[in-house]
Z-matrix of the N, CA and C atoms (Angstrom, degrees):
N
C 1 1.440
C 2 1.530 1 107.17
N 3 1.329 2 116.43 1 131.53
C 4 1.456 3 121.80 2 -178.70
C 5 1.513 4 109.96 3 -136.53
N 6 1.333 5 116.73 4 135.59
C 7 1.453 6 122.58 5 174.35
C 8 1.519 7 107.90 6 -121.69
N 9 1.316 8 117.64 7 127.35
C 10 1.462 9 122.28 8 -178.72
C 11 1.513 10 111.01 9 -113.58
N 12 1.319 11 116.39 10 139.98
C 13 1.458 12 122.79 11 166.91
C 14 1.518 13 105.63 12 -129.42
N 15 1.303 14 117.35 13 -178.10
C 16 1.460 15 120.47 14 -178.45
C 17 1.529 16 112.06 15 -61.91
N 18 1.324 17 117.94 16 -37.28
C 19 1.460 18 121.54 17 -173.37
C 20 1.528 19 114.56 18 -114.70
N 21 1.340 20 118.06 19 -0.41
C 22 1.468 21 118.09 20 -177.01
C 23 1.528 22 112.11 21 -149.75
N 24 1.330 23 114.08 22 164.42
C 25 1.464 24 122.68 23 177.57
C 26 1.524 25 106.91 24 -138.00
N 27 1.331 26 117.60 25 133.82
C 28 1.457 27 121.74 26 174.95
C 29 1.521 28 108.25 27 -114.12
N 30 1.322 29 115.32 28 127.53
C 31 1.461 30 121.92 29 -177.36
C 32 1.517 31 110.71 30 -119.86
N 33 1.317 32 116.51 31 140.13
C 34 1.465 33 122.65 32 171.31
C 35 1.525 34 105.11 33 -107.53
N 36 1.323 35 117.14 34 112.09
C 37 1.467 36 121.90 35 -175.25
C 38 1.522 37 108.65 36 -111.89
N 39 1.313 38 116.28 37 113.11
C 40 1.455 39 121.26 38 -177.00
C 41 1.521 40 112.68 39 -89.58
N 42 1.316 41 117.62 40 -31.48
C 43 1.471 42 122.13 41 -175.06
C 44 1.529 43 110.15 42 -88.69
N 45 1.323 44 116.90 43 104.36
C 46 1.470 45 120.94 44 -178.61
C 47 1.526 46 111.80 45 -63.42
N 48 1.325 47 118.13 46 -27.30
C 49 1.456 48 121.44 47 -178.68
C 50 1.533 49 111.62 48 -66.81
N 51 1.317 50 116.73 49 -27.60
C 52 1.465 51 119.80 50 -178.53
C 53 1.526 52 112.43 51 -107.74
N 54 1.328 53 117.94 52 13.64
C 55 1.457 54 122.81 53 -175.96
C 56 1.535 55 112.21 54 -56.30
N 57 1.326 56 117.31 55 -55.45
C 58 1.465 57 120.73 56 -176.75
C 59 1.522 58 111.96 57 -65.14
N 60 1.308 59 116.53 58 -41.74
C 61 1.469 60 120.68 59 179.30
C 62 1.527 61 111.03 60 -63.09
N 63 1.322 62 116.96 61 -42.56
C 64 1.468 63 121.64 62 179.92
C 65 1.526 64 110.97 63 -65.43
N 66 1.334 65 117.04 64 -44.42
C 67 1.465 66 120.23 65 179.22
C 68 1.526 67 111.50 66 -66.35
N 69 1.337 68 117.53 67 -42.28
C 70 1.474 69 120.55 68 177.68
C 71 1.521 70 111.21 69 -59.01
N 72 1.322 71 116.24 70 -43.05
C 73 1.455 72 121.24 71 179.48
C 74 1.527 73 111.28 72 -64.71
N 75 1.329 74 116.74 73 -42.04
C 76 1.467 75 120.96 74 179.79
C 77 1.528 76 111.27 75 -66.96
N 78 1.331 77 117.70 76 -39.28
C 79 1.470 78 121.65 77 177.05
C 80 1.524 79 109.89 78 -62.39
N 81 1.316 80 117.21 79 -45.69
C 82 1.471 81 121.22 80 179.31
C 83 1.523 82 111.42 81 -61.86
N 84 1.323 83 116.66 82 -42.49
C 85 1.465 84 121.14 83 -179.52
C 86 1.530 85 111.19 84 -65.31
N 87 1.320 86 117.37 85 -46.09
C 88 1.465 87 121.17 86 -178.94
C 89 1.530 88 111.13 87 -65.42
N 90 1.324 89 117.32 88 -41.20
C 91 1.469 90 119.69 89 179.10
C 92 1.523 91 110.77 90 -66.46
N 93 1.313 92 117.12 91 -36.20
C 94 1.461 93 121.05 92 177.45
C 95 1.528 94 111.32 93 -66.06
N 96 1.328 95 116.98 94 -43.32
C 97 1.473 96 120.88 95 179.63
C 98 1.521 97 112.11 96 -63.94
N 99 1.334 98 117.16 97 -28.70
C 100 1.462 99 120.89 98 -177.91
C 101 1.525 100 112.33 99 -104.52
N 102 1.332 101 116.87 100 8.67
C 103 1.459 102 122.32 101 176.72
C 104 1.531 103 111.13 102 51.52
N 105 1.322 104 116.02 103 53.30
C 106 1.459 105 121.72 104 -179.13
C 107 1.529 106 109.52 105 -140.85
N 108 1.313 107 115.99 106 174.38
C 109 1.464 108 120.17 107 178.85
C 110 1.521 109 110.23 108 -81.63
N 111 1.322 110 115.61 109 158.84
C 112 1.465 111 120.06 110 179.16
C 113 1.528 112 111.48 111 -67.17
N 114 1.331 113 117.46 112 -22.01
C 115 1.469 114 119.37 113 179.76
C 116 1.526 115 112.36 114 -70.80
N 117 1.335 116 118.51 115 -13.42
C 118 1.462 117 121.40 116 177.05
C 119 1.521 118 112.53 117 -91.66
N 120 1.335 119 117.31 118 5.13
C 121 1.460 120 121.08 119 178.61
C 122 1.525 121 108.57 120 -99.13
N 123 1.327 122 116.17 121 121.97
C 124 1.464 123 121.94 122 178.43
C 125 1.524 124 109.20 123 -95.08
N 126 1.325 125 116.28 124 138.77
C 127 1.463 126 122.36 125 177.73
C 128 1.527 127 107.70 126 -118.64
N 129 1.330 128 115.62 127 124.67
C 130 1.460 129 121.58 128 179.94
C 131 1.520 130 109.24 129 -123.78
N 132 1.324 131 116.04 130 137.20
C 133 1.459 132 120.59 131 171.57
C 134 1.526 133 106.00 132 -81.78
N 135 1.325 134 116.55 133 108.40
C 136 1.460 135 120.69 134 -173.23
C 137 1.524 136 113.38 135 -103.62
N 138 1.311 137 117.26 136 8.71
C 139 1.460 138 121.96 137 178.67
C 140 1.507 139 109.45 138 167.42
N 141 1.324 140 117.11 139 -179.74
C 142 1.464 141 119.78 140 178.04
C 143 1.527 142 110.93 141 -61.48
N 144 1.319 143 116.53 142 118.67
C 145 1.472 144 122.88 143 -179.63
C 146 1.523 145 112.69 144 60.48
N 147 1.323 146 118.83 145 18.44
C 148 1.457 147 122.95 146 -176.57
C 149 1.525 148 109.59 147 -119.22
N 150 1.327 149 115.60 148 129.14
C 151 1.456 150 121.47 149 -177.58
C 152 1.523 151 109.49 150 -128.71
N 153 1.327 152 115.94 151 137.00
C 154 1.462 153 121.58 152 176.32
C 155 1.513 154 108.42 153 -113.90
N 156 1.328 155 116.05 154 126.25
C 157 1.456 156 122.99 155 177.76
C 158 1.515 157 107.74 156 -109.17
N 159 1.325 158 117.07 157 134.33
C 160 1.459 159 120.29 158 -179.35
C 161 1.517 160 110.36 159 -144.10
N 162 1.343 161 115.24 160 157.31
C 163 1.457 162 122.03 161 177.82
C 164 1.527 163 107.36 162 -82.51
N 165 1.343 164 116.68 163 129.29
C 166 1.462 165 122.15 164 -178.19
C 167 1.527 166 111.03 165 -96.43
N 168 1.316 167 116.04 166 149.17
C 169 1.446 168 123.08 167 165.67
C 170 1.511 169 116.22 168 70.40
N 171 1.342 170 113.96 169 174.35
C 172 1.463 171 122.14 170 -179.88
C 173 1.520 172 111.70 171 -112.63
N 174 1.319 173 116.43 172 26.33
C 175 1.466 174 120.59 173 179.52
C 176 1.522 175 108.72 174 -65.44
N 177 1.325 176 117.72 175 149.34
C 178 1.470 177 119.89 176 179.85
C 179 1.528 178 111.94 177 -66.19
N 180 1.301 179 115.99 178 150.40
C 181 1.458 180 121.69 179 178.17
C 182 1.527 181 109.21 180 -69.35
N 183 1.313 182 116.40 181 160.28
C 184 1.462 183 121.09 182 178.33
C 185 1.521 184 110.78 183 -72.21
N 186 1.307 185 116.04 184 143.29
C 187 1.470 186 120.57 185 176.08
C 188 1.523 187 108.65 186 -80.89
N 189 1.302 188 116.82 187 142.45
C 190 1.467 189 120.57 188 179.21
C 191 1.476 190 112.38 189 -87.99
């Protein structure tokens, strides 16, 4: 289950074996969509097996 907004993504991850891989992939995707580094992506456990990823701060985007 995935919920998308302009600045965040909420994921329901049932498979604990793929937890880190799924979160790493989602962080990379969100940072790419917002043209920023992965260190500006915040990950919060927002419920049982539910994680919300969001873009942090008002730092300028990376130049291409």
